[in-house]
N, C-alpha and C positions, 0 to 999 in steps of 0.2 A: 785444651788442644786448640792450636790456632787453626781457624778455617774461615773461609770466606762465605760460604753459602751451605748450611746444613741441609743435606737432602736425604741421606740415609744414615742409619745408626749401625755402628760396626763394633764387634766384639773381637778380642784377640785372646785365645787361649795359648799359654806358654810364652808370655811376653818378656821373661827374664833371660831368653836364650839370645844368641847372636842373630838368629833369623827374626825373633820377636822384637828386638830393638831396632833392627833394620826396617821392619814394617812400621814401626812407630815413627821413624825418622822420615820415611817416605810418605806416609799418610798424614804426617803434620800439616803439609802444605797442599794436600789434595783438596781441591775446591768443592767437591760434593760429599765430603765424608766427615762424620763426627764420631770419634772413638768413645763409645760409652763405658766399655767394660775391658779391663787388661787383667788377666789372671796369672797367678803363679802360687803354687802351693808353698814354696819355700819362703816367699816374700809377702804373703797375704797380710795386709794391714799396713805395709810399708809403702811410702810414696815412691812412685816410679822414678822420679827425679833424684831420690836418694840413692838408688841403686845405679842409675845412669845419669851422671852429672851433665852429660851432653844435652839431655832433655830438660834441664832447668829452664823454666819460663816458656816451655813449648808443650809439655804434657803435664797437665794438672790433675792427676789421678792417683789413686792408691791401687796396688795389686789387690785383687780379690781372689777368693777360692774359685776354682773352676766348677761351678755348679750350674746345671742346666737352667734353674730358675732365673738366674741372673743373666743368662745369655739369650733367653727366649724373647726378650724385648727387642733384640738386635735384628735388623734386616739381613745382614750378612755377618757370618762369623768366620774368621781366619783361625785355623787349628795349626799351631806350630809347636805341638807337643811330641813326646817321644812316641815311638811305634807302640801301638796297642792302645792309645789313649782316645783317638778319634772315633774308633768303633764303638766306644762305650758312650760317646756323647751325640754322635750324629742321629741315632734313632730317636732321640728325644727332641732334636731340634727341627728336623725336616717336617714333621706333621703340622707344626705350627706356622709354617711358611717361611721360616728362617733358611736362607741359602748358605751353603758352607763351602769354603775353599779350604781344603785340607792339604797342608804342606808336609805331612809325613807320608809314610809309605802304605798306609792301611788300605788304600783303595786303588793304587796304582796298577796292580796286576788283575787281569780277568779271571785267571785260573786259581781257585781257592787252594787246591792241593799244592801247586807251585809256590803260592805266597806262604803257606804253613811250613813247606820244607825249607825255605830260605830265612824265614823269620822265626822259626822254632816256637810257635805258639798257635792256638787255635784261633781261627777268624770267628768272631762272635756274631757278625752280621753279614754273611756271605750274600744275601739276597740283594744287597746294595752294589755288589762288585759290577754287575751288569748295568746299573743305573748310573754309576759314577762315570763322568766324562773325563778322559785323560787331557789335562790342561796344557798340551803344547799347541799354542795358537796358530803356528804355522802349519799345522796339520788338521786340527779339530775346531777351527774357529766357529763354524756354523752350529755345531753341537753345543759348544760353550755357551752361546747366546742364550739358549733355553734351559741350561743345566741348573738342577737344584743342588747338585754335589759334584764339585770339581776336584780331581785329584791332581794337584800341582806336581809336575815332574821333579825328579831329582836333579842335582846339579850336574853330575857327570852325564846322566842320560840326556840332558838338554844339549850339552856341548857335542856329544858324540852323535846323537841322532841328526842334529842340524847339519853336521859336517857330511854325513853319508847320505842323507835324503835324496839329493839330486841324482847321485850316481846309481842308487838302487831303483829309483822310480823310473829311470830310462834304461835300466839293464845294461849299463856300460861297464860294469865291474862284476867279478865273480862273487856271488853272495856266500860262498863257502870258504872264502879265504880273507876275512876281514880282521883287522888288528887295530886295537885302540890303546895306545900308550898315553895315559892321562896323568897330569900332575895338578895337585891341589894345595892351596895354602891351609894353614893349620886351623883356621876358622871352620873349615868343613867338618871337624871332628866334634863341634859343639863347645859350649862354654863350661862343661863340667870339668872338674879337676882330673887330670890324667897324667900319669908320668910321661908317656910318650909325646905329648904336646906341650911340655914345659920348655921354656927357653933354652935351657942348656942342652935339652935332648934334640931340639929341632934345628937350632942354629948351626950353620956350616955343615950341614948333612943333607943328603937326599936318600930316601929309602922307599922301596916298594912295599906294599901291604896287601893282604888278601889276594895274592897272586894265584892261588888255587881255586878262587872263586869269590867274587864280591857280590853283596846283595843288589847291586844296581844292575848286575849282568841280566837278569831275566826281564828287567824293565826296558833295557836297551834293545834286547832281542825281540821283545814283543813289538815295539815300535818299528824296528827295522824289517821284521817279517811283514808288517802291514804295508811298508813302503814297497818291498820287494815282490809282494803278493806270493811269497813262497817262504820256505825255511832258510835261515841264515846260520852260518857258523861264524861266532866272533870270539876272539881272544882279547880280554879286557884286563889290564894290569894298571891299577891306580898307584900313584906315588904321593908321598908327603914331601913338600919343599919348604925351605925356611922363608916363608912370606906369610902375611896375615890373610890376604884375599887373593882370589884368582884361580882359574882353572886354565890349563893349556892342554889340549888334546891333540896329539899327533896321530893321525888316522892313516892306515896302510890299506890299500886294495890292489888287486890284480885287474889291470885293464883288459877287457876282452873286446871292446869296440874301439880299436886304435884310431879310427877316424872321427870320433866323437870330439865336439868343440866343447871342451870341459868348461872354459870360461863363460861360454854362452848359456850352458846348462845351468850354472850357478847363478848367473845374472838374471836369467829368465825366471828361474824358480823363486827367487827371493826379491824380485824387483818391487813388489808391493808390500814387502814386509818392513814395518817401520823399525824393527829392532834387530835386523840381521844386516850386517854391512859385508858385502863381497869386495875385497880388495883387488887390485890388478894382479894378474897371474904373476907368480914368482915373489909375491910379498911375503914378509914375515910378521904376522901380527903379534903384539906385545900385550901381556896381561895388564901392564899399567895403563894402557890406552882405554880400557874398559872398566877400570877401578871406580866403583861407585855408580855405574851406569847399568841399564837394562839391555845393553847391546851384546850380541854375539858376533864377533868379527871373524871372517873366514878368508883363507886363500888356499891355493893348491900348488903343487909341484910335480914334475915328472922327471925324476932324476935320470940323467944321461939318456933321456928320451926313450927309456925302456918301457916294460910293462907294468911297473909299479907306480901307482898314483898315491902321492902323499897330500893329504888335506891338514891344514893347520886350523884349530878352532880354539878361540879364547873368549872367555866370559868372566864376570865377577860371580863367583859362587853363591854370593849372599844376595845378589840382585837378580839377574836373568836366571841364575841358578836357584833362586828361591823367592825372596820377598818382592822383587820387581816383577817377576812373572806372575806372582799371585795377584798383584795389583793390575798387571795387564789383563788378566782373566776378569778380575772385577769389573774393569772398564768395559769389557766385551759383554759380560753378563747384564750390565746395566744400561747398555746401549750408548755409552759415553765414547768420545773420541778416545782411540786406544792409547794414545801417548799421555793422556792426562795424568799429571803428577809425576811423570817419568822422564822429563826433558831435562836430564842432568848430564852435562859433558863430564868426561873422565877427569879424575884427580891426578894431575901430573905436576911435580914429581911425586 
């Protein structure tokens, strides 16, 4: 691993997925990190660069089995494994002082019953649900600083929450009439083989999925209810679009404070946030403008001057929606400048 100054030892569980390889790409040039262990059950014993040619000459490691004994030497471990894996590893890692950033959904929800109903399995360490800090820096930065276990937000929840936050925090929209129409590239479905994400199935087509209920819904509601300090009602419909990376969330809310200065609300709320970019009112942010970056770009519209407020939110689902936000959380936890290792402009075209 190329690094300038080794300060902490990092482990990565689930390094063979899209989020895992994105973490490796970003961590490769982080000045304070040395990646010690990268795991994959499927590729254990195989060189990382043999699986990901893009990392030749950059990552000089073999994939290892995801065993706690090999991870306990690390100062921080990123868990980018399927749902249900993190909760089997975290109880072995925390007692030895290893801090954990979990990119799965295992610790995002505070209510065990809600988690189990949406994910269809028993939660094996519910005692840690209260200890885990939800890793949306724009809301929980201070708690993240001292956290031992950070639950990295999902990709859709990041884009949707950031778009609604200023409006709910200032009670300028009706919290009972929120709609999120969100579209994601195919990488959001992961790297496993699936018919619905093959080129011939995705190309030249757009389709909604999980319209009757997506697993990210309770996570989004949990965050929005905290912002509003009351219950909210959200309709959330995700869509698959024929591109590799990116999320575009079109958010609708009914305006109840017609005199509110919406542009000022957004600009003031995010003026000190290094990875939220508020565009001039009336702008139309594009997913390509954030490709490969840790930026969420926002704008808003009020069609025909009516009571409907439309917020447009774009991000790279693999960066601000996953790996980049995890590194942002790492920087906060370790007291480093928050943008360290994340100052990449968008890849255009």
